N, CA, C and O of each residue as an XYZ file, in Angstrom:
820
protein
N      -7.246     14.895      2.307
C      -6.248     15.358      1.281
C      -6.821     14.854     -0.043
O      -7.448     13.799     -0.142
N      -6.549     15.715     -1.087
C      -6.422     15.689     -2.380
C      -5.483     15.906     -3.375
O      -4.984     17.029     -3.300
N      -5.179     15.398     -4.044
C      -4.284     15.579     -5.455
C      -4.334     15.869     -6.553
O      -4.726     14.838     -7.099
N      -4.171     16.758     -7.446
C      -4.552     16.716     -8.789
C      -3.860     15.684     -9.481
O      -2.863     15.006     -9.233
N      -4.522     15.744    -10.243
C      -4.135     14.316    -11.488
C      -3.698     14.972    -12.325
O      -4.285     16.010    -12.632
N      -2.522     14.584    -12.974
C      -1.999     15.260    -13.720
C      -2.491     14.300    -14.946
O      -2.937     13.164    -14.784
N      -2.255     15.257    -16.768
C      -2.819     14.461    -17.605
C      -1.943     12.990    -17.720
O      -2.394     12.692    -18.826
N      -1.324     12.223    -17.501
C      -0.704     10.897    -17.519
C      -0.948     10.320    -16.664
O      -0.839     10.994    -15.640
N      -1.380      8.921    -16.426
C      -1.951      8.533    -15.994
C      -0.433      6.389    -15.999
O       0.046      5.602    -16.815
N      -0.457      6.595    -14.721
C       0.894      4.874    -14.805
C       0.298      4.211    -15.755
O      -0.864      4.492    -16.048
N       1.002      3.193    -16.417
C       0.529      2.244    -17.456
C       0.263      0.849    -16.115
O       0.674      0.871    -14.955
N      -0.247      0.159    -16.549
C      -0.141     -1.372    -15.749
C       0.981     -1.562    -15.265
O       1.873     -1.107    -15.981
N       1.408     -2.168    -14.110
C       2.992     -2.600    -14.139
C       3.376     -3.733    -15.003
O       2.812     -4.799    -15.247
N       4.699     -3.117    -15.475
C       5.467     -3.885    -16.491
C       5.684     -5.029    -15.841
O       5.899     -5.021    -14.629
N       5.650     -6.370    -16.698
C       6.199     -7.677    -16.718
C       7.738     -7.312    -16.266
O       7.964     -7.915    -15.216
N       8.693     -6.666    -16.615
C       9.990     -6.659    -15.983
C      10.123     -6.324    -14.819
O      11.290     -6.274    -14.431
N       9.231     -6.035    -14.001
C       8.939     -5.732    -12.844
C       8.614     -7.411    -11.838
O       8.544     -7.504    -10.613
N       8.509     -8.239    -12.592
C       7.878     -9.334    -12.309
C       8.935    -10.480    -12.099
O       9.336    -10.997    -13.143
N       9.220    -10.746    -11.448
C       9.923    -11.863    -11.253
C       9.164    -13.786    -11.728
O       7.981    -14.083    -11.895
N      10.159    -14.525    -11.796
C       9.490    -15.678    -12.494
C       8.191    -16.188    -11.333
O       7.069    -16.611    -11.612
N       8.638    -16.032    -10.360
C       8.000    -17.014     -9.293
C       6.724    -15.950     -9.292
O       5.559    -16.287     -9.079
N       7.071    -14.911     -9.509
C       5.669    -13.672     -9.150
C       4.367    -14.083    -10.573
O       3.146    -14.178    -10.445
N       5.125    -14.236    -11.714
C       4.557    -14.278    -12.908
C       3.903    -16.501    -12.241
O       2.751    -16.789    -12.565
N       4.365    -17.132    -11.803
C       3.628    -18.338    -11.541
C       2.395    -17.875    -10.325
O       1.305    -18.430    -10.461
N       2.507    -17.163     -9.489
C       1.888    -17.014     -8.731
C       0.565    -16.265     -8.899
O      -0.479    -16.456     -8.276
N       0.824    -15.341     -9.901
C      -0.235    -14.291    -10.080
C      -0.935    -14.542    -11.471
O      -1.693    -13.768    -12.055
N      -0.343    -16.316    -12.040
C      -1.083    -16.379    -12.992
C      -2.506    -16.827    -13.358
O      -3.244    -16.657    -14.328
N      -2.586    -17.478    -12.166
C      -3.704    -18.350    -11.717
C      -4.069    -18.012    -10.570
O      -4.265    -19.034     -9.912
N      -4.382    -16.543     -9.631
C      -4.622    -16.349     -7.887
C      -5.538    -16.892     -7.547
O      -6.629    -17.070     -8.090
N      -5.014    -17.286     -6.318
C      -6.810    -18.430     -5.870
C      -7.402    -17.404     -5.333
O      -7.805    -17.516     -4.175
N      -7.547    -16.455     -5.888
C      -8.790    -15.466     -5.600
C      -9.746    -14.936     -6.697
O      -9.406    -15.058     -7.874
N     -10.789    -14.420     -6.411
C     -11.271    -13.369     -7.593
C     -10.237    -12.407     -7.952
O      -9.389    -11.754     -7.344
N     -10.741    -12.604     -9.573
C      -9.813    -11.019     -9.940
C     -11.116     -9.720     -9.500
O     -12.347     -9.731     -9.530
N     -10.217     -8.826     -9.161
C     -11.189     -8.032     -9.036
C     -10.755     -6.895    -10.204
O      -9.755     -6.769    -10.912
N     -12.497     -5.832     -9.990
C     -12.362     -4.678    -10.827
C     -11.886     -3.286     -9.834
O     -12.764     -2.504     -9.468
N     -11.242     -3.188     -9.661
C     -11.310     -1.870     -9.290
C     -11.223     -0.559     -9.653
O     -10.373     -0.294    -10.503
N     -11.949      0.399     -9.182
C     -12.993      1.420     -9.142
C     -11.453      2.312     -9.442
O     -10.429      2.296     -8.758
N     -11.800      3.206    -10.963
C     -10.872      4.673    -11.587
C     -10.291      5.181    -10.664
O      -9.109      5.391    -10.933
N     -10.619      5.508     -9.583
C     -10.050      6.395     -8.714
C      -9.163      5.737     -7.738
O      -8.336      6.432     -7.148
N      -9.264      4.166     -7.446
C      -8.096      3.597     -6.725
C      -7.145      2.572     -7.497
O      -6.573      1.579     -7.047
N      -7.140      3.148     -8.911
C      -6.273      2.381    -10.265
C      -5.079      3.273     -9.957
O      -5.250      4.490    -10.034
N      -3.998      2.838     -9.649
C      -2.511      3.700    -10.248
C      -1.968      4.625    -10.883
O      -1.591      4.371    -12.026
N      -1.794      5.787    -10.410
C      -1.420      7.067    -11.565
C      -0.697      7.647    -11.340
O      -0.038      7.343    -10.346
N      -0.327      8.884    -12.116
C       0.510      9.774    -11.151
C      -0.151     10.997    -11.155
O      -0.558     11.480    -12.212
N      -0.287     11.495    -10.184
C      -1.190     12.856     -9.688
C      -0.344     14.012     -9.434
O       0.803     14.034     -9.879
N      -0.912     15.161     -8.622
C       0.561     16.503     -8.753
C       0.413     15.908     -7.444
O      -0.396     15.012     -7.206
N       1.590     16.664     -6.184
C       1.651     16.477     -5.126
C       1.812     17.635     -4.778
O       2.659     18.180     -5.487
N       1.365     18.335     -3.950
C       1.964     19.277     -2.698
C       2.376     19.814     -1.726
O       2.658     20.979     -1.446
N       2.414     18.200     -0.834
C       2.933     18.619      0.394
C       5.024     18.505      0.159
O       5.694     18.549     -0.873
N       5.350     18.389      1.280
C       6.581     19.038      1.155
C       8.026     17.488      1.204
O       9.238     17.680      1.293
N       7.159     15.786      1.090
C       7.908     15.024      1.830
C       8.889     14.922      0.269
O       8.496     15.223     -0.858
N      10.085     14.463      0.626
C      11.033     14.127     -0.284
C      10.892     12.889     -1.524
O      10.393     11.780     -1.329
N      11.481     13.400     -2.877
C      11.437     12.316     -3.395
C      11.642     11.222     -2.684
O      12.293     11.131     -1.643
N      10.821     10.016     -3.518
C      11.570      8.839     -2.611
C      10.776      8.207     -1.698
O      10.549      6.998     -1.756
N      10.127      9.280     -0.460
C       9.452      9.148      0.391
C       8.061      8.247     -0.240
O       7.819      8.058     -1.432
N       7.263      7.776      0.926
C       5.558      7.791      0.938
C       4.679      7.505      2.287
O       4.610      6.847      3.325
N       4.020      8.571      1.418
C       2.727      8.827      2.249
C       1.450      8.028      2.021
O       0.858      7.842      0.958
N       1.006      7.386      3.839
C      -0.624      7.363      3.063
C      -1.004      8.155      3.648
O      -0.510      8.791      4.579
N      -2.452      8.227      2.887
C      -3.407      8.915      3.520
C      -4.601      7.839      3.954
O      -5.273      7.601      2.950
N      -5.040      7.183      4.999
C      -5.572      6.340      5.538
C      -7.223      6.906      5.642
O      -8.176      6.196      5.962
N      -7.271      8.050      5.363
C      -8.930      8.300      5.401
C      -9.239      8.314      3.848
O     -10.274      7.685      3.626
N      -8.811      8.700      3.006
C      -8.844      8.554      1.956
C      -8.591      7.401      1.086
O      -9.111      7.333     -0.028
N      -7.690      6.348      1.620
C      -7.562      5.245      1.378
C      -6.698      4.874      0.282
O      -6.856      3.966     -0.533
N      -5.430      6.008      0.422
C      -4.455      5.807     -0.666
C      -3.149      5.935     -0.444
O      -2.906      6.465      0.640
N      -2.070      5.593     -1.186
C      -0.552      5.565     -0.628
C      -0.084      5.911     -1.854
O      -0.271      5.426     -2.970
N       0.899      7.327     -1.252
C       1.506      8.003     -2.724
C       3.480      7.705     -2.519
O       4.297      7.741     -1.598
N       3.478      7.432     -3.957
C       5.300      7.463     -3.810
C       5.327      8.617     -3.932
O       4.357      9.153     -4.467
N       6.711      9.614     -3.377
C       6.776     10.676     -4.058
C       7.880     10.570     -5.221
O       8.792      9.746     -5.276
N       7.651     11.376     -5.944
C       8.111     11.805     -7.319
C       9.155     12.942     -6.971
O       9.252     13.356     -5.816
N      10.108     13.545     -8.237
C      10.411     14.612     -8.279
C       9.019     15.403     -8.875
O       7.936     14.936     -9.227
N       9.598     17.013     -8.827
C       8.944     18.134     -9.580
C       7.195     17.957     -9.325
O       6.256     17.997    -10.119
N       7.266     17.727     -7.701
C       5.867     17.667     -7.501
C       4.707     17.220     -8.346
O       3.875     17.784     -9.056
N       5.066     15.583     -7.873
C       4.317     14.595     -8.629
C       4.582     13.300     -7.713
O       5.680     13.015     -7.235
N       3.503     12.629     -7.563
C       3.574     11.695     -7.088
C       2.766     10.300     -8.208
O       2.079     10.442     -9.219
N       3.302      8.764     -7.357
C       2.163      7.844     -7.862
C       1.792      7.781     -7.227
O       2.437      7.781     -6.179
N       0.105      7.641     -7.199
C      -0.714      7.359     -6.039
C      -1.525      5.970     -5.917
O      -2.318      5.867     -6.853
N      -1.555      4.902     -5.058
C      -2.230      3.372     -5.178
C      -3.593      3.613     -4.726
O      -3.805      4.452     -3.851
N      -4.618      2.877     -5.307
C      -5.302      2.188     -4.229
C      -5.013      1.896     -2.697
O      -3.828      1.590     -2.557
N      -5.682      1.894     -1.566
C      -5.233      1.092     -0.571
C      -6.266     -0.523      0.280
O      -7.344     -0.791     -0.250
N      -6.054     -0.928      0.842
C      -6.544     -1.399      2.046
C      -6.301     -0.995      3.237
O      -5.549     -1.789      3.803
N      -6.753      0.352      4.224
C      -6.552      0.241      5.637
C      -6.743      0.021      6.842
O      -7.968      0.048      6.962
N      -6.287     -0.184      7.833
C      -6.893     -0.695      9.082
C      -8.154      0.116      9.800
O      -8.505      1.284      9.971
N      -8.658     -1.343     10.141
C     -10.064     -0.307     10.937
C      -9.881      0.635     11.829
O      -8.750      0.413     12.260
N     -10.342      1.628     12.413
C     -10.265      2.973     13.155
C      -9.861      2.302     14.802
O      -9.303      3.039     15.614
N     -10.208      0.859     15.159
C      -9.397      0.714     16.305
C      -7.788     -0.199     16.196
O      -7.018     -0.519     17.101
N      -7.741     -0.329     15.356
C      -6.060     -1.036     14.424
C      -5.591      0.059     13.881
O      -4.407      0.275     14.138
N      -6.011      0.659     13.358
C      -4.792      1.785     12.462
C      -3.791      2.324     13.664
O      -3.815      2.523     14.879
N      -2.880      2.430     12.516
C      -1.383      3.538     13.426
C      -1.533      4.567     12.620
O      -2.279      4.599     11.642
N      -0.550      5.773     13.162
C      -0.208      6.331     12.511
C       1.006      6.860     12.978
O       1.397      6.452     14.072
N       2.099      8.196     11.994
C       3.158      8.588     12.882
C       4.037      8.597     11.383
O       3.687      8.692     10.207
N       5.411      8.441     12.103
C       6.553      8.722     11.539
C       7.501      7.486     11.330
O       8.265      7.042     12.188
N       7.292      6.886      9.752
C       8.752      5.387     10.127
C       9.581      5.774      9.168
O       9.645      6.903      8.683
N      10.457      4.498      8.786
C      11.600      4.550      8.010
C      11.249      3.023      7.581
O      10.975      2.226      8.478
N      11.254      2.549      6.057
C      11.600      1.167      5.665
C      12.699      0.326      5.838
O      13.786      0.288      5.262
N      12.081     -0.526      6.988
C      13.347     -1.163      7.947
C      13.733     -2.381      7.118
O      14.873     -2.846      7.148
N      12.798     -2.858      6.416
C      12.906     -4.329      5.674
C      12.125     -4.432      4.349
O      11.133     -3.746      4.105
N      12.554     -5.175      3.672
C      11.658     -5.357      2.278
C      11.690     -7.255      2.283
O      12.777     -7.825      2.379
N      10.655     -7.889      2.192
C      10.936     -8.834      1.488
C       9.849     -9.361      0.356
O       8.755     -8.802      0.435
N       9.975    -10.237     -0.563
C       8.903    -10.927     -1.487
C       8.685    -12.385     -1.588
O       9.395    -13.383     -1.466
N       7.242    -12.107     -1.896
C       6.011    -12.909     -1.042
C       6.644    -13.437      0.379
O       7.257    -14.494      0.531
N       6.468    -12.845      0.984
C       6.510    -12.873      3.149
C       5.546    -14.066      3.151
O       4.530    -14.360      2.522
N       6.350    -14.684      4.204
C       5.433    -15.608      4.966
C       4.759    -14.907      6.448
O       5.493    -14.204      7.142
N       3.583    -15.116      6.781
C       2.632    -14.557      8.087
C       2.533    -15.318      9.084
O       2.161    -16.491      9.086
N       2.862    -14.676      9.956
C       2.721    -14.965     11.382
C       1.652    -13.833     11.999
O       1.924    -12.696     12.385
N       0.382    -14.483     11.971
C      -0.648    -13.929     12.900
C      -0.253    -13.700     14.488
O       0.141    -14.528     15.310
N      -0.494    -12.309     14.627
C      -0.285    -12.126     15.878
C      -1.667    -12.654     17.093
O      -2.728    -13.169     16.740
N      -1.339    -12.408     18.249
C      -2.608    -13.354     19.298
C      -4.031    -12.725     19.229
O      -5.145    -13.230     19.366
N      -3.421    -10.834     18.845
C      -4.795    -10.387     18.833
C      -5.103    -10.574     17.329
O      -6.068     -9.837     17.128
N      -4.833    -11.070     16.392
C      -5.330    -11.034     15.042
C      -5.922    -12.705     15.417
O      -6.964    -12.935     14.802
N      -5.522    -13.698     16.162
C      -5.767    -15.149     16.555
C      -7.304    -14.616     17.643
O      -8.255    -15.356     17.392
N      -7.431    -14.205     18.049
C      -8.769    -13.634     18.547
C      -9.597    -13.013     18.106
O     -10.744    -13.095     18.546
N      -9.317    -12.331     17.261
C     -10.163    -10.888     16.198
C     -10.662    -11.652     15.101
O     -11.541    -11.042     14.492
N     -10.384    -12.840     14.623
C     -10.540    -13.314     13.523
C     -10.881    -14.799     13.403
O     -11.433    -15.479     12.539
N     -10.177    -15.116     14.965
C     -10.685    -16.694     15.201
C      -9.612    -17.901     14.763
O      -8.534    -17.420     14.413
N      -9.641    -18.707     14.731
C      -8.834    -19.992     14.221
C      -7.583    -19.523     13.539
O      -8.033    -19.066     12.488
N      -6.594    -19.401     13.513
C      -5.542    -19.247     12.738
C      -4.506    -20.269     12.388
O      -5.113    -21.333     12.507
N      -3.683    -20.448     12.143
C      -2.733    -20.948     11.554
C      -1.478    -20.483     12.370
O      -1.414    -19.255     12.429
N      -0.581    -21.063     12.940
C       0.792    -20.237     13.799
C       1.585    -19.386     12.623
O       2.178    -18.315     12.747
N       1.400    -20.248     11.377
C       2.424    -19.543     10.372
C       1.906    -19.831      9.022
O       1.549    -21.002      8.896
N       1.761    -19.071      7.955
C       1.114    -19.263      6.658
C       2.146    -18.876      6.012
O       2.570    -17.732      6.172
N       2.831    -19.887      5.034
C       3.736    -19.676      4.170
C       3.438    -18.830      3.050
O       2.310    -18.796      2.559
N       4.642    -17.971      2.517
C       4.560    -17.415      0.987
C       3.780    -17.470      0.351
O       3.721    -18.608     -0.113
N       2.659    -16.539     -0.193
C       2.347    -17.270     -1.821
C       0.834    -16.778     -2.135
O       0.019    -16.761     -1.212
N       0.516    -16.433     -3.258
C      -0.688    -15.911     -3.870
C      -1.658    -15.781     -2.890
O      -2.156    -14.705     -2.560
N      -2.037    -17.276     -2.241
C      -2.858    -17.813     -1.092
C      -2.889    -16.826      0.426
O      -3.817    -16.686      1.223
N      -1.455    -16.218      0.445
C      -1.274    -15.421      1.852
C      -1.700    -14.039      1.886
O      -1.470    -13.243      0.975
N      -2.344    -13.757      2.984
C      -2.979    -12.102      3.390
C      -1.774    -11.123      2.835
O      -1.905    -10.165      2.073
N      -0.466    -11.672      3.476
C       0.891    -10.568      2.872
C       0.779    -10.613      1.779
O       0.424     -9.488      1.428
N       0.875    -11.349      0.812
C       0.755    -10.887     -0.674
C       2.076    -11.136     -1.288
O       2.879    -11.897     -0.749
N       2.392    -10.378     -2.657
C       3.999    -10.458     -3.203
C       4.766     -9.948     -2.500
O       5.884    -10.449     -2.381
N       4.400     -8.736     -1.776
C       5.696     -8.015     -1.013
C       5.360     -7.540      0.348
O       4.185     -7.470      0.710
N       6.500     -7.160      1.236
C       6.260     -6.600      2.135
C       7.325     -5.371      3.028
O       8.395     -5.535      3.614
N       6.864     -4.695      2.910
C       7.463     -3.340      3.416
C       7.059     -2.601      4.685
O       6.274     -1.689      4.945
N       8.046     -3.482      5.481
C       7.772     -3.247      6.747
C       8.499     -1.821      7.409
O       9.322     -1.050      6.915
N       7.939     -1.828      8.507
C       7.651     -0.202      8.921
C       9.052      0.058     10.456
O       9.069     -0.471     11.568
N       9.592      0.616     10.108
C      10.684      0.737     11.618
C      10.283      2.349     12.411
O       9.712      3.294     11.867
N      10.632      2.295     13.392
C      10.614      3.800     14.318
C      11.465      3.858     15.102
O      11.078      3.537     16.226
N      12.892      4.236     15.008
C      14.123      4.221     16.346
C      14.246      2.862     16.358
O      14.373      2.269     17.429
N      14.220      2.138     15.035
C      15.106      1.053     14.732
C      14.234     -0.024     14.882
O      14.421     -1.128     14.369
N      13.071      0.352     15.733
C      12.327     -0.732     15.963
C      11.248     -1.144     15.369
O      10.625     -0.175     14.937
N      10.518     -2.563     15.052
C       9.821     -2.797     14.269
C       8.536     -2.543     14.651
O       8.157     -3.267     15.571
N       7.568     -1.576     14.155
C       6.471     -1.361     14.295
C       5.686     -2.005     14.609
O       4.966     -1.699     15.559
N       5.493     -3.479     13.716
C       4.723     -4.343     13.201
C       3.796     -3.750     12.321
O       2.681     -4.230     12.522
N       3.803     -2.859     11.383
C       2.772     -2.448     10.841
C       3.659     -2.523      9.176
O       4.862     -2.284      9.069
N       3.015     -2.793      8.345
C       3.666     -3.110      6.962
C       2.314     -2.767      5.650
O       1.103     -2.983      5.676
N       3.357     -2.059      4.428
C       2.864     -1.881      3.327
C       2.711     -3.255      2.682
O       3.786     -3.711      2.294
N       1.748     -3.955      2.489
C       2.013     -5.356      2.134
C       1.109     -5.859      1.259
O      -0.011     -5.947      1.761
N       1.178     -6.193      0.225
C       0.189     -7.030     -0.902
C      -1.253     -7.242     -0.280
O      -1.666     -6.817      0.799
N      -2.031     -8.134     -1.385
C      -3.599     -8.839     -0.432
C      -3.948     -9.814     -1.259
O      -3.504     -9.848     -2.407
N      -4.818    -10.763     -0.766
C      -5.793    -12.004     -1.200
C      -6.681    -11.353     -1.502
O      -7.048    -11.596     -2.652
N      -7.365    -10.432     -0.893
C      -8.494     -9.933     -1.391
C      -8.674     -8.365     -1.861
O      -8.868     -7.316     -1.247
N      -8.513     -8.714     -3.256
C      -8.271     -7.482     -4.586
C      -9.791     -6.072     -4.094
O      -9.744     -4.845     -3.999
N     -10.792     -6.951     -3.927
C     -11.908     -6.134     -3.860
C     -12.202     -5.576     -3.008
O     -13.285     -4.994     -2.939
N     -11.323     -5.580     -2.089
C     -11.240     -4.418     -0.505
C     -10.613     -3.327     -0.798
O     -10.835     -2.433      0.019
N      -9.825     -3.010     -1.755
C      -9.397     -1.849     -1.981
C     -10.409     -0.933     -1.693
O     -11.599     -1.068     -1.981
N      -9.647      0.440     -0.843
C     -10.653      1.240     -0.971
C     -11.635      1.536      0.406
O     -12.351      2.495      0.694
N     -11.298      0.142      1.179
C     -12.294     -0.090      2.844
C     -10.832      0.378      3.688
O      -9.731      0.767      3.297
N     -11.333      0.166      4.817
C     -10.976      0.004      5.888
C     -11.183     -1.192      6.377
O     -12.204     -1.169      7.065
N     -10.648     -2.327      6.344
C     -10.611     -3.497      6.531
C      -9.680     -4.304      7.513
O     -10.016     -5.297      8.159
N      -8.680     -3.806      7.506
C      -7.549     -4.843      8.050
C      -7.380     -4.741      9.610
O      -8.259     -4.336     10.372
N      -5.877     -5.249     10.048
C      -6.097     -4.969     11.217
C      -4.521     -4.318     11.618
O      -3.656     -4.650     12.428
N      -4.647     -3.229     10.606
C      -4.202     -2.353     10.543
C      -2.767     -1.896      9.582
O      -2.208     -0.815      9.398
N      -2.566     -2.980      9.205
C      -1.331     -2.435      8.000
C      -2.046     -2.125      6.566
O      -3.219     -2.421      6.338
N      -1.269     -1.557      5.733
C      -1.780     -0.972      4.542
C      -1.526     -2.119      3.157
O      -0.459     -2.599      2.773
N      -2.575     -2.279      2.745
C      -2.826     -3.499      1.887
C      -2.976     -2.535      0.094
O      -3.675     -1.536     -0.075
N      -2.417     -2.975     -0.612
C      -2.173     -2.408     -1.974
C      -2.077     -4.062     -2.430
O      -1.535     -5.067     -1.971
N      -3.285     -3.590     -4.099
C      -3.501     -5.409     -4.981
C      -1.420     -5.612     -4.825
O      -0.429     -5.036     -4.377
N      -1.831     -6.801     -5.539
C      -0.089     -7.545     -5.758
C       0.620     -6.844     -6.758
O       1.839     -6.716     -6.637
N      -0.163     -6.225     -8.029
C       0.680     -5.352     -8.541
C       1.040     -4.204     -8.259
O       1.924     -3.559     -8.824
N       0.621     -3.998     -7.697
C       0.961     -2.474     -7.088
C       2.000     -2.495     -6.373
O       3.006     -1.852     -6.674
N       1.864     -3.566     -4.858
C       2.715     -3.461     -4.247
C       4.117     -3.935     -4.658
O       5.102     -3.532     -4.040
N       4.241     -4.924     -5.862
C       5.563     -5.342     -6.598
C       5.871     -3.765     -6.960
O       6.842     -3.185     -6.476
N       5.042     -3.198     -7.767
C       5.434     -1.565     -8.514
C       5.835     -0.539     -7.180
O       6.629      0.385     -7.357
N       5.343     -0.738     -6.118
C       6.129      0.204     -5.157
C       7.228     -0.649     -4.662
O       8.174      0.127     -4.798
N       7.615     -1.499     -4.283
C       8.839     -2.790     -3.767
C       9.746     -2.027     -4.735
O      10.777     -1.456     -4.378
N       9.269     -2.063     -6.016
C      10.587     -1.794     -7.025
C      11.080     -0.846     -7.116
O      12.113     -0.808     -7.786
N      10.467      0.629     -6.351
C      11.012      1.501     -6.350
C      11.291      2.307     -5.371
O      11.865      3.358     -5.657
N      10.972      2.033     -4.040
C      11.507      2.455     -2.589
C      12.700      1.801     -1.860
O      12.836      0.578     -1.821
N      13.272      2.379     -1.476
C      14.773      2.382     -0.767
C      14.504      2.129      0.343
O      13.556      2.651      0.929
N      15.333      1.220      0.886
C      15.929      0.685      2.076
C      16.031      2.372      2.772
O      16.623      3.285      2.198
N      15.292      2.519      4.154
C      15.613      4.166      5.132
C      14.798      4.762      4.432
O      14.526      5.849      4.940
N      14.169      4.538      3.320
C      13.086      5.446      2.812
C      11.919      6.041      4.302
O      11.592      5.434      5.322
N      11.595      7.300      3.866
C      10.129      7.996      5.324
C       9.373      7.247      4.767
O       9.534      6.675      3.689
N       8.206      7.196      5.719
C       7.098      6.738      5.742
C       5.986      7.668      6.184
O       6.419      8.017      7.283
N       5.563      7.896      6.126
C       4.493      8.953      6.407
C       2.802      8.447      6.668
O       2.222      8.144      5.625
N       1.880      8.320      8.118
C       1.453      7.540      7.850
C       0.411      8.446      8.873
O       0.460      8.403     10.102
N      -0.557      9.287      8.054
C      -1.937     10.391      8.294
C      -2.464      9.591      8.944
O      -2.555      8.438      8.521
N      -3.038      9.996     10.323
C      -4.340      9.277     10.983
C      -5.586      9.443     10.623
O      -5.516      9.747      9.432
N      -6.899      9.421     11.001
C      -8.341      9.947     11.006
C      -8.104     11.343     10.977
O      -7.708     11.817     12.041
N      -8.285     12.316      9.781
C      -8.886     13.694      9.987
C      -7.649     14.071     10.030
O      -7.547     15.214     10.475
N      -6.311     13.406      9.650
C      -4.983     14.340      9.867
C      -4.938     14.634      8.162
O      -3.823     15.079      7.890
N      -5.600     14.549      7.228
C      -5.205     14.349      5.564
C      -5.898     16.061      5.435
O      -5.277     16.561      4.497
N      -6.517     16.709      5.776
C      -7.084     17.915      5.820
C      -6.706     18.840      4.900
O      -7.364     18.709      3.867
N      -5.943     19.689      4.858
C      -5.723     20.769      3.770
C      -4.112     20.769      3.498
O      -3.499     21.573      2.797
N      -3.661     19.826      4.122
C      -1.803     20.198      3.861
C      -1.681     20.053      2.348
O      -0.885     20.832      1.823
N      -2.512     18.946      1.313
C      -1.715     19.208      0.045
C      -3.569     19.586     -0.218
O      -4.687     19.317      0.220
N      -2.552     20.720     -1.687
C      -3.716     21.697     -2.252
C      -4.450     20.759     -3.222
O      -4.018     19.918     -4.011
N      -5.883     21.228     -2.873
C      -6.598     20.145     -3.637
C      -6.924     20.742     -4.930
O      -6.703     21.947     -5.052
N      -7.351     20.177     -5.787
C      -7.985     20.724     -7.462
C      -8.812     19.699     -8.218
O      -9.004     18.537     -7.860
N      -9.173     20.157     -9.072
C     -10.327     18.861     -9.358
C      -9.695     18.087    -10.800
O      -9.102     18.647    -11.722
N      -9.944     16.999    -10.699
C      -9.204     15.963    -11.200
C      -9.346     16.245    -12.903
O     -10.279     16.834    -13.450
N      -8.456     15.803    -13.390
C      -8.044     15.818    -15.151
C      -8.844     14.946    -15.898
O      -9.189     15.188    -17.054
N      -9.256     13.589    -15.059
C     -10.032     12.858    -15.427
C     -11.642     12.851    -15.484
O     -12.024     12.678    -14.326
N     -12.482     12.941    -16.148
C     -13.583     12.493    -16.329
C     -14.214     11.918    -15.710
O     -13.737     10.786    -15.648
N     -15.645     12.046    -14.792
C     -16.234     11.357    -14.171
C     -17.288     10.449    -13.736
O     -17.242      9.941    -12.615
């Protein structure tokens, strides 16, 4: 799936979206600051699918998350997506939102990743990052989330346990925009074909 870049790009997330805790946690995060490739930096793009404004679309093949705007545009964020065996796809709704959420590793994660604590308090060291957007289907928690990360250098890769991760700055931006009950469409592998009209980027290579 390709989307056409518009002439305008989204400015870095405004401090107006940051809480006092955000500023404190992100001032000196306990991880290396990453240089995000231009293709995965947040920007406004043309959007040719039919999702309504306010919806989210996740393209797991391209490692992008789109927040749909009016008039055929969207904000595109670079993402970390699930490994093939861990990926989830389908249509869900935003059933819960949380700032600096705690993390409770699943039994599967403990087996796959090795010894893990039963619970990790929220904070910049936490793999859930600055925000959690919880995906529900038929009023049940899918156990998949769109959330921040303490590994921003992996944006653009498929390494997660299935959840969709954005940089903490980007997930704060998305969280501030998306409403409870919003539709979230997650395209699985090879589902991102030509359902969005493709065109050349307006930015230089």
